[in-house]
SETOR-560438 format. One record per residue: chain; x, y, z negated of N, C-alpha, C, O, CB in turn; residue in three letters. Coordinates in steps of 0.2 Angstrom, whole numbers, plus 5000, padded with zeros to 4 digits. Glycine has a CB too. Example, Ala and Ser with C-alpha at 12.3 -4.5 7.8 and 13.67 -1.06 7.14 Angstrom:
BEGIN
atom kette=A, n.X=5066, n.Y=4972, n.Z=4961, ca.X=5062, ca.Y=4978, ca.Z=4961, c.X=5066, c.Y=4984, c.Z=4961, o.X=5071, o.Y=4983, o.Z=4958, cb.X=5057, cb.Y=4978, cb.Z=4955, rest=ALA $
atom kette=A, n.X=5064, n.Y=4989, n.Z=4965, ca.X=5068, ca.Y=4995, ca.Z=4964, c.X=5064, c.Y=5000, c.Z=4961, o.X=5067, o.Y=5006, o.Z=4960, cb.X=5070, cb.Y=4997, cb.Z=4971, rest=SER $
END
This chain:
BEGIN
atom kette=A, n.X=5154, n.Y=4946, n.Z=5009, ca.X=5152, ca.Y=4947, ca.Z=5002, c.X=5148, c.Y=4941, c.Z=5000, o.X=5144, o.Y=4938, o.Z=5004, cb.X=5147, cb.Y=4953, cb.Z=5002, rest=MET $
atom kette=A, n.X=5149, n.Y=4938, n.Z=4994, ca.X=5145, ca.Y=4932, ca.Z=4992, c.X=5138, c.Y=4934, c.Z=4990, o.X=5136, o.Y=4940, o.Z=4989, cb.X=5148, cb.Y=4929, cb.Z=4986, rest=SER $
atom kette=A, n.X=5133, n.Y=4929, n.Z=4990, ca.X=5126, ca.Y=4930, ca.Z=4988, c.X=5126, c.Y=4934, c.Z=4981, o.X=5122, o.Y=4939, o.Z=4981, cb.X=5122, cb.Y=4924, cb.Z=4988, rest=VAL $
atom kette=A, n.X=5130, n.Y=4932, n.Z=4976, ca.X=5129, ca.Y=4935, ca.Z=4970, c.X=5132, c.Y=4942, c.Z=4970, o.X=5129, o.Y=4946, o.Z=4966, cb.X=5133, cb.Y=4931, cb.Z=4964, rest=SER $
atom kette=A, n.X=5137, n.Y=4943, n.Z=4973, ca.X=5140, ca.Y=4950, ca.Z=4974, c.X=5134, c.Y=4954, c.Z=4977, o.X=5133, o.Y=4960, o.Z=4976, cb.X=5146, cb.Y=4950, cb.Z=4978, rest=GLU $
atom kette=A, n.X=5131, n.Y=4952, n.Z=4983, ca.X=5126, ca.Y=4955, ca.Z=4986, c.X=5120, c.Y=4957, c.Z=4982, o.X=5117, o.Y=4962, o.Z=4982, cb.X=5124, cb.Y=4951, cb.Z=4992, rest=GLY $
atom kette=A, n.X=5118, n.Y=4952, n.Z=4977, ca.X=5112, ca.Y=4954, ca.Z=4973, c.X=5114, c.Y=4959, c.Z=4968, o.X=5110, o.Y=4964, o.Z=4967, cb.X=5111, cb.Y=4947, cb.Z=4969, rest=GLN $
atom kette=A, n.X=5120, n.Y=4960, n.Z=4966, ca.X=5122, ca.Y=4965, ca.Z=4962, c.X=5123, c.Y=4972, c.Z=4965, o.X=5123, o.Y=4977, o.Z=4962, cb.X=5129, cb.Y=4963, cb.Z=4958, rest=ASN $
atom kette=A, n.X=5124, n.Y=4972, n.Z=4972, ca.X=5126, ca.Y=4978, ca.Z=4976, c.X=5121, c.Y=4979, c.Z=4981, o.X=5122, o.Y=4983, o.Z=4986, cb.X=5133, cb.Y=4977, cb.Z=4979, rest=ALA $
atom kette=A, n.X=5115, n.Y=4977, n.Z=4980, ca.X=5110, ca.Y=4977, ca.Z=4985, c.X=5109, c.Y=4985, c.Z=4988, o.X=5108, o.Y=4986, o.Z=4994, cb.X=5103, cb.Y=4974, cb.Z=4983, rest=PHE $
atom kette=A, n.X=5108, n.Y=4989, n.Z=4983, ca.X=5107, ca.Y=4996, ca.Z=4985, c.X=5113, c.Y=4999, c.Z=4990, o.X=5111, o.Y=5003, o.Z=4994, cb.X=5106, cb.Y=5001, cb.Z=4979, rest=PRO $
atom kette=A, n.X=5119, n.Y=4997, n.Z=4988, ca.X=5124, ca.Y=5000, ca.Z=4992, c.X=5125, c.Y=4996, c.Z=4999, o.X=5127, o.Y=4999, o.Z=5004, cb.X=5131, cb.Y=4999, cb.Z=4988, rest=SER $
atom kette=A, n.X=5122, n.Y=4990, n.Z=4999, ca.X=5122, ca.Y=4986, ca.Z=5005, c.X=5117, c.Y=4989, c.Z=5010, o.X=5118, o.Y=4990, o.Z=5016, cb.X=5120, cb.Y=4979, cb.Z=5004, rest=LEU $
atom kette=A, n.X=5111, n.Y=4991, n.Z=5007, ca.X=5106, ca.Y=4995, ca.Z=5011, c.X=5109, c.Y=5001, c.Z=5014, o.X=5108, o.Y=5003, o.Z=5020, cb.X=5100, cb.Y=4996, cb.Z=5007, rest=VAL $
atom kette=A, n.X=5112, n.Y=5005, n.Z=5010, ca.X=5115, ca.Y=5011, ca.Z=5012, c.X=5121, c.Y=5010, c.Z=5017, o.X=5121, o.Y=5014, o.Z=5022, cb.X=5119, cb.Y=5015, cb.Z=5006, rest=LYS $
atom kette=A, n.X=5125, n.Y=5005, n.Z=5017, ca.X=5130, ca.Y=5004, ca.Z=5022, c.X=5126, c.Y=5002, c.Z=5028, o.X=5129, o.Y=5004, o.Z=5034, cb.X=5134, cb.Y=4998, cb.Z=5019, rest=ALA $
atom kette=A, n.X=5121, n.Y=4998, n.Z=5028, ca.X=5117, ca.Y=4996, ca.Z=5034, c.X=5114, c.Y=5002, c.Z=5037, o.X=5114, o.Y=5002, o.Z=5043, cb.X=5112, cb.Y=4991, cb.Z=5032, rest=ALA $
atom kette=A, n.X=5112, n.Y=5006, n.Z=5034, ca.X=5109, ca.Y=5012, ca.Z=5036, c.X=5114, c.Y=5017, c.Z=5040, o.X=5112, o.Y=5020, o.Z=5045, cb.X=5105, cb.Y=5017, cb.Z=5031, rest=GLU $
atom kette=A, n.X=5120, n.Y=5016, n.Z=5038, ca.X=5126, ca.Y=5020, ca.Z=5041, c.X=5129, c.Y=5016, c.Z=5047, o.X=5133, o.Y=5018, o.Z=5050, cb.X=5131, cb.Y=5021, cb.Z=5036, rest=LYS $
atom kette=A, n.X=5126, n.Y=5010, n.Z=5049, ca.X=5128, ca.Y=5006, ca.Z=5054, c.X=5133, c.Y=5000, c.Z=5053, o.X=5135, o.Y=4996, o.Z=5057, cb.X=5132, cb.Y=5011, cb.Z=5059, rest=GLY $
atom kette=A, n.X=5134, n.Y=4999, n.Z=5047, ca.X=5138, ca.Y=4993, ca.Z=5045, c.X=5134, c.Y=4987, c.Z=5045, o.X=5128, o.Y=4987, o.Z=5044, cb.X=5142, cb.Y=4994, cb.Z=5038, rest=SER $
atom kette=A, n.X=5138, n.Y=4981, n.Z=5047, ca.X=5135, ca.Y=4975, ca.Z=5046, c.X=5138, c.Y=4971, c.Z=5041, o.X=5145, o.Y=4970, o.Z=5041, cb.X=5135, cb.Y=4971, cb.Z=5053, rest=VAL $
atom kette=A, n.X=5135, n.Y=4968, n.Z=5036, ca.X=5138, ca.Y=4965, ca.Z=5030, c.X=5137, c.Y=4957, c.Z=5031, o.X=5131, o.Y=4956, o.Z=5032, cb.X=5136, cb.Y=4968, cb.Z=5023, rest=VAL $
atom kette=A, n.X=5142, n.Y=4953, n.Z=5031, ca.X=5141, ca.Y=4946, ca.Z=5031, c.X=5140, c.Y=4944, c.Z=5024, o.X=5144, o.Y=4945, o.Z=5020, cb.X=5146, cb.Y=4942, cb.Z=5035, rest=THR $
atom kette=A, n.X=5135, n.Y=4940, n.Z=5023, ca.X=5134, ca.Y=4937, ca.Z=5016, c.X=5136, c.Y=4930, c.Z=5016, o.X=5134, o.Y=4926, o.Z=5021, cb.X=5126, cb.Y=4938, cb.Z=5014, rest=VAL $
atom kette=A, n.X=5140, n.Y=4927, n.Z=5012, ca.X=5142, ca.Y=4921, ca.Z=5012, c.X=5140, c.Y=4917, c.Z=5005, o.X=5138, o.Y=4920, o.Z=5000, cb.X=5150, cb.Y=4920, cb.Z=5012, rest=THR $
atom kette=A, n.X=5140, n.Y=4910, n.Z=5006, ca.X=5139, ca.Y=4906, ca.Z=5000, c.X=5144, c.Y=4901, c.Z=5001, o.X=5145, o.Y=4897, o.Z=5006, cb.X=5131, cb.Y=4902, cb.Z=5000, rest=ARG $
atom kette=A, n.X=5148, n.Y=4900, n.Z=4996, ca.X=5154, ca.Y=4896, ca.Z=4996, c.X=5158, c.Y=4897, c.Z=5002, o.X=5161, o.Y=4892, o.Z=5005, cb.X=5152, cb.Y=4888, cb.Z=4996, rest=HIS $
atom kette=A, n.X=5160, n.Y=4903, n.Z=5004, ca.X=5164, ca.Y=4906, ca.Z=5009, c.X=5161, c.Y=4904, c.Z=5016, o.X=5165, o.Y=4904, o.Z=5021, cb.X=5171, cb.Y=4903, cb.Z=5008, rest=ASP $
atom kette=A, n.X=5155, n.Y=4902, n.Z=5016, ca.X=5152, ca.Y=4900, ca.Z=5023, c.X=5146, c.Y=4906, c.Z=5024, o.X=5142, o.Y=4907, o.Z=5020, cb.X=5148, cb.Y=4893, cb.Z=5023, rest=VAL $
atom kette=A, n.X=5147, n.Y=4909, n.Z=5030, ca.X=5142, ca.Y=4914, ca.Z=5032, c.X=5135, c.Y=4911, c.Z=5032, o.X=5133, o.Y=4906, o.Z=5035, cb.X=5143, cb.Y=4917, cb.Z=5038, rest=PRO $
atom kette=A, n.X=5130, n.Y=4915, n.Z=5028, ca.X=5123, ca.Y=4912, ca.Z=5028, c.X=5118, c.Y=4918, c.Z=5030, o.X=5112, o.Y=4916, o.Z=5032, cb.X=5121, cb.Y=4910, cb.Z=5021, rest=VAL $
atom kette=A, n.X=5120, n.Y=4924, n.Z=5030, ca.X=5116, ca.Y=4930, ca.Z=5032, c.X=5119, c.Y=4936, c.Z=5034, o.X=5125, o.Y=4936, o.Z=5032, cb.X=5111, cb.Y=4931, cb.Z=5026, rest=ALA $
atom kette=A, n.X=5116, n.Y=4940, n.Z=5037, ca.X=5119, ca.Y=4947, ca.Z=5039, c.X=5114, c.Y=4952, c.Z=5036, o.X=5108, o.Y=4951, o.Z=5036, cb.X=5120, cb.Y=4948, cb.Z=5046, rest=TYR $
atom kette=A, n.X=5117, n.Y=4958, n.Z=5033, ca.X=5113, ca.Y=4964, ca.Z=5032, c.X=5115, c.Y=4969, c.Z=5037, o.X=5120, o.Y=4971, o.Z=5037, cb.X=5114, cb.Y=4966, cb.Z=5024, rest=VAL $
atom kette=A, n.X=5109, n.Y=4971, n.Z=5040, ca.X=5111, ca.Y=4977, ca.Z=5045, c.X=5105, c.Y=4981, c.Z=5045, o.X=5099, o.Y=4980, o.Z=5043, cb.X=5112, cb.Y=4974, cb.Z=5052, rest=MET $
atom kette=A, n.X=5106, n.Y=4987, n.Z=5048, ca.X=5101, ca.Y=4992, ca.Z=5048, c.X=5095, c.Y=4991, c.Z=5053, o.X=5097, o.Y=4987, o.Z=5058, cb.X=5104, cb.Y=4999, cb.Z=5049, rest=GLY $
atom kette=A, n.X=5090, n.Y=4994, n.Z=5052, ca.X=5084, ca.Y=4994, ca.Z=5057, c.X=5086, c.Y=4996, c.Z=5064, o.X=5084, o.Y=4992, o.Z=5069, cb.X=5078, cb.Y=4998, cb.Z=5055, rest=TYR $
atom kette=A, n.X=5089, n.Y=5001, n.Z=5065, ca.X=5091, ca.Y=5004, ca.Z=5072, c.X=5096, c.Y=4999, c.Z=5075, o.X=5095, o.Y=4998, o.Z=5081, cb.X=5095, cb.Y=5011, cb.Z=5071, rest=GLU $
atom kette=A, n.X=5100, n.Y=4996, n.Z=5072, ca.X=5105, ca.Y=4991, ca.Z=5075, c.X=5101, c.Y=4985, c.Z=5077, o.X=5102, o.Y=4982, o.Z=5083, cb.X=5111, cb.Y=4989, cb.Z=5071, rest=ARG $
atom kette=A, n.X=5097, n.Y=4982, n.Z=5073, ca.X=5093, ca.Y=4976, ca.Z=5074, c.X=5088, c.Y=4978, c.Z=5080, o.X=5087, o.Y=4974, o.Z=5084, cb.X=5089, cb.Y=4974, cb.Z=5068, rest=MET $
atom kette=A, n.X=5085, n.Y=4984, n.Z=5080, ca.X=5080, ca.Y=4986, ca.Z=5086, c.X=5084, c.Y=4986, c.Z=5092, o.X=5082, o.Y=4984, o.Z=5097, cb.X=5077, cb.Y=4992, cb.Z=5084, rest=ALA $
atom kette=A, n.X=5090, n.Y=4988, n.Z=5092, ca.X=5094, ca.Y=4988, ca.Z=5098, c.X=5096, c.Y=4981, c.Z=5101, o.X=5096, o.Y=4980, o.Z=5107, cb.X=5101, cb.Y=4992, cb.Z=5097, rest=ALA $
atom kette=A, n.X=5098, n.Y=4977, n.Z=5096, ca.X=5099, ca.Y=4970, ca.Z=5098, c.X=5093, c.Y=4967, c.Z=5101, o.X=5093, o.Y=4963, o.Z=5106, cb.X=5102, cb.Y=4966, cb.Z=5092, rest=ILE $
atom kette=A, n.X=5087, n.Y=4968, n.Z=5098, ca.X=5081, ca.Y=4965, ca.Z=5100, c.X=5079, c.Y=4967, c.Z=5107, o.X=5077, o.Y=4963, o.Z=5111, cb.X=5075, cb.Y=4966, cb.Z=5095, rest=THR $
atom kette=A, n.X=5080, n.Y=4974, n.Z=5108, ca.X=5079, ca.Y=4977, ca.Z=5115, c.X=5084, c.Y=4974, c.Z=5120, o.X=5081, o.Y=4972, o.Z=5126, cb.X=5080, cb.Y=4984, cb.Z=5115, rest=GLU $
atom kette=A, n.X=5090, n.Y=4973, n.Z=5118, ca.X=5095, ca.Y=4970, ca.Z=5123, c.X=5093, c.Y=4963, c.Z=5125, o.X=5093, o.Y=4961, o.Z=5131, cb.X=5102, cb.Y=4970, cb.Z=5120, rest=THR $
atom kette=A, n.X=5091, n.Y=4959, n.Z=5120, ca.X=5089, ca.Y=4952, ca.Z=5121, c.X=5082, c.Y=4952, c.Z=5125, o.X=5082, o.Y=4947, o.Z=5130, cb.X=5087, cb.Y=4948, cb.Z=5114, rest=LEU $
atom kette=A, n.X=5078, n.Y=4956, n.Z=5124, ca.X=5072, ca.Y=4957, ca.Z=5128, c.X=5073, c.Y=4958, c.Z=5136, o.X=5071, o.Y=4955, o.Z=5140, cb.X=5067, cb.Y=4962, cb.Z=5126, rest=GLU $
atom kette=A, n.X=5078, n.Y=4963, n.Z=5137, ca.X=5080, ca.Y=4964, ca.Z=5144, c.X=5084, c.Y=4958, c.Z=5147, o.X=5083, o.Y=4957, o.Z=5153, cb.X=5085, cb.Y=4970, cb.Z=5144, rest=LEU $
atom kette=A, n.X=5088, n.Y=4955, n.Z=5143, ca.X=5092, ca.Y=4949, ca.Z=5146, c.X=5087, c.Y=4943, c.Z=5148, o.X=5089, o.Y=4939, o.Z=5152, cb.X=5097, cb.Y=4947, cb.Z=5141, rest=LEU $
atom kette=A, n.X=5081, n.Y=4943, n.Z=5145, ca.X=5077, ca.Y=4937, ca.Z=5148, c.X=5072, c.Y=4940, c.Z=5153, o.X=5067, o.Y=4936, o.Z=5155, cb.X=5073, cb.Y=4934, cb.Z=5142, rest=VAL $
atom kette=A, n.X=5072, n.Y=4946, n.Z=5155, ca.X=5068, ca.Y=4949, ca.Z=5160, c.X=5072, c.Y=4948, c.Z=5167, o.X=5077, o.Y=4952, o.Z=5168, cb.X=5066, cb.Y=4956, cb.Z=5159, rest=ASP $
atom kette=A, n.X=5070, n.Y=4944, n.Z=5171, ca.X=5073, ca.Y=4943, ca.Z=5178, c.X=5074, c.Y=4950, c.Z=5182, o.X=5079, o.Y=4951, o.Z=5185, cb.X=5070, cb.Y=4938, cb.Z=5182, rest=PRO $
atom kette=A, n.X=5069, n.Y=4954, n.Z=5182, ca.X=5069, ca.Y=4960, ca.Z=5185, c.X=5075, c.Y=4965, c.Z=5182, o.X=5078, o.Y=4968, o.Z=5186, cb.X=5062, cb.Y=4964, cb.Z=5186, rest=ALA $
atom kette=A, n.X=5075, n.Y=4965, n.Z=5176, ca.X=5080, ca.Y=4969, ca.Z=5173, c.X=5087, c.Y=4966, c.Z=5174, o.X=5092, o.Y=4970, o.Z=5175, cb.X=5079, cb.Y=4969, cb.Z=5165, rest=ALA $
atom kette=A, n.X=5088, n.Y=4960, n.Z=5174, ca.X=5095, ca.Y=4957, ca.Z=5175, c.X=5097, c.Y=4958, c.Z=5182, o.X=5102, o.Y=4960, o.Z=5184, cb.X=5094, cb.Y=4949, cb.Z=5174, rest=VAL $
atom kette=A, n.X=5092, n.Y=4958, n.Z=5187, ca.X=5093, ca.Y=4959, ca.Z=5194, c.X=5095, c.Y=4967, c.Z=5195, o.X=5100, o.Y=4968, o.Z=5198, cb.X=5087, cb.Y=4958, cb.Z=5198, rest=LYS $
atom kette=A, n.X=5092, n.Y=4971, n.Z=5192, ca.X=5093, ca.Y=4978, ca.Z=5192, c.X=5100, c.Y=4980, c.Z=5189, o.X=5104, o.Y=4984, o.Z=5192, cb.X=5088, cb.Y=4982, cb.Z=5188, rest=ALA $
atom kette=A, n.X=5102, n.Y=4977, n.Z=5184, ca.X=5109, ca.Y=4978, ca.Z=5181, c.X=5114, c.Y=4975, c.Z=5186, o.X=5119, o.Y=4978, o.Z=5187, cb.X=5110, cb.Y=4974, cb.Z=5174, rest=VAL $
atom kette=A, n.X=5113, n.Y=4969, n.Z=5189, ca.X=5118, ca.Y=4966, ca.Z=5194, c.X=5118, c.Y=4971, c.Z=5200, o.X=5124, o.Y=4972, o.Z=5203, cb.X=5116, cb.Y=4959, cb.Z=5196, rest=LYS $
atom kette=A, n.X=5113, n.Y=4973, n.Z=5202, ca.X=5113, ca.Y=4978, ca.Z=5208, c.X=5117, c.Y=4984, c.Z=5207, o.X=5121, o.Y=4987, o.Z=5211, cb.X=5105, cb.Y=4980, cb.Z=5210, rest=GLU $
atom kette=A, n.X=5116, n.Y=4987, n.Z=5201, ca.X=5119, ca.Y=4993, ca.Z=5199, c.X=5127, c.Y=4991, c.Z=5198, o.X=5131, o.Y=4995, o.Z=5201, cb.X=5117, cb.Y=4996, cb.Z=5192, rest=HIS $
atom kette=A, n.X=5129, n.Y=4986, n.Z=5195, ca.X=5136, ca.Y=4984, ca.Z=5194, c.X=5139, c.Y=4983, c.Z=5201, o.X=5145, o.Y=4984, o.Z=5202, cb.X=5137, cb.Y=4978, cb.Z=5190, rest=GLN $
atom kette=A, n.X=5135, n.Y=4981, n.Z=5206, ca.X=5138, ca.Y=4980, ca.Z=5213, c.X=5138, c.Y=4986, c.Z=5217, o.X=5140, o.Y=4986, o.Z=5223, cb.X=5134, cb.Y=4975, cb.Z=5217, rest=ALA $
atom kette=A, n.X=5136, n.Y=4992, n.Z=5214, ca.X=5136, ca.Y=4998, ca.Z=5217, c.X=5130, c.Y=4999, c.Z=5222, o.X=5130, o.Y=5004, o.Z=5227, cb.X=5142, cb.Y=4999, cb.Z=5221, rest=GLY $
atom kette=A, n.X=5125, n.Y=4995, n.Z=5221, ca.X=5119, ca.Y=4996, ca.Z=5226, c.X=5113, c.Y=5000, c.Z=5223, o.X=5107, o.Y=4999, o.Z=5226, cb.X=5117, cb.Y=4989, cb.Z=5228, rest=ARG $
atom kette=A, n.X=5114, n.Y=5003, n.Z=5218, ca.X=5108, ca.Y=5007, ca.Z=5215, c.X=5107, c.Y=5013, c.Z=5219, o.X=5112, o.Y=5017, o.Z=5220, cb.X=5110, cb.Y=5009, cb.Z=5207, rest=THR $
atom kette=A, n.X=5101, n.Y=5015, n.Z=5220, ca.X=5099, ca.Y=5021, ca.Z=5224, c.X=5096, c.Y=5026, c.Z=5218, o.X=5091, o.Y=5024, o.Z=5215, cb.X=5094, cb.Y=5019, cb.Z=5230, rest=LYS $
atom kette=A, n.X=5099, n.Y=5031, n.Z=5218, ca.X=5096, ca.Y=5036, ca.Z=5213, c.X=5092, c.Y=5042, c.Z=5217, o.X=5094, o.Y=5044, o.Z=5222, cb.X=5102, cb.Y=5040, cb.Z=5209, rest=PHE $
atom kette=A, n.X=5087, n.Y=5043, n.Z=5214, ca.X=5082, ca.Y=5048, ca.Z=5217, c.X=5082, c.Y=5054, c.Z=5212, o.X=5083, o.Y=5054, o.Z=5206, cb.X=5075, cb.Y=5045, cb.Z=5218, rest=LEU $
atom kette=A, n.X=5080, n.Y=5060, n.Z=5215, ca.X=5078, ca.Y=5066, ca.Z=5211, c.X=5071, c.Y=5064, c.Z=5208, o.X=5067, o.Y=5061, o.Z=5211, cb.X=5078, cb.Y=5072, cb.Z=5215, rest=LYS $
atom kette=A, n.X=5070, n.Y=5067, n.Z=5202, ca.X=5063, ca.Y=5066, ca.Z=5199, c.X=5057, c.Y=5068, c.Z=5204, o.X=5052, o.Y=5065, o.Z=5203, cb.X=5063, cb.Y=5069, cb.Z=5192, rest=ILE $
atom kette=A, n.X=5058, n.Y=5073, n.Z=5207, ca.X=5053, ca.Y=5076, ca.Z=5212, c.X=5052, c.Y=5071, c.Z=5218, o.X=5047, o.Y=5072, o.Z=5221, cb.X=5055, cb.Y=5083, cb.Z=5214, rest=ASP $
atom kette=A, n.X=5057, n.Y=5067, n.Z=5219, ca.X=5056, ca.Y=5062, ca.Z=5225, c.X=5052, c.Y=5056, c.Z=5223, o.X=5050, o.Y=5052, o.Z=5228, cb.X=5063, cb.Y=5061, cb.Z=5228, rest=ASP $
atom kette=A, n.X=5051, n.Y=5055, n.Z=5217, ca.X=5047, ca.Y=5049, ca.Z=5215, c.X=5040, c.Y=5050, c.Z=5215, o.X=5037, o.Y=5055, o.Z=5212, cb.X=5049, cb.Y=5047, cb.Z=5207, rest=ILE $
atom kette=A, n.X=5036, n.Y=5046, n.Z=5219, ca.X=5029, ca.Y=5047, ca.Z=5220, c.X=5025, c.Y=5046, c.Z=5214, o.X=5027, o.Y=5042, o.Z=5209, cb.X=5026, cb.Y=5043, cb.Z=5226, rest=PRO $
atom kette=A, n.X=5020, n.Y=5049, n.Z=5213, ca.X=5016, ca.Y=5049, ca.Z=5207, c.X=5011, c.Y=5042, c.Z=5207, o.X=5008, o.Y=5041, o.Z=5202, cb.X=5011, cb.Y=5055, cb.Z=5205, rest=GLU $
END
């Protein structure tokens, strides 16, 4: 969607974003921005934060390698 189209359709862009859509905004057919909902952006931010946490990355790799040990909630010390 072009910038001028987006200006005219802003309320519908926000509604689409709330429903999970991501709208690419262009200027002269070149992408310049995205409109997306808060929940989607929060999920992206959380993922990025995990990817820069060495302990989280190690835990994911351990799980993917099948080395994750699962405990019952009662077995976890307080």
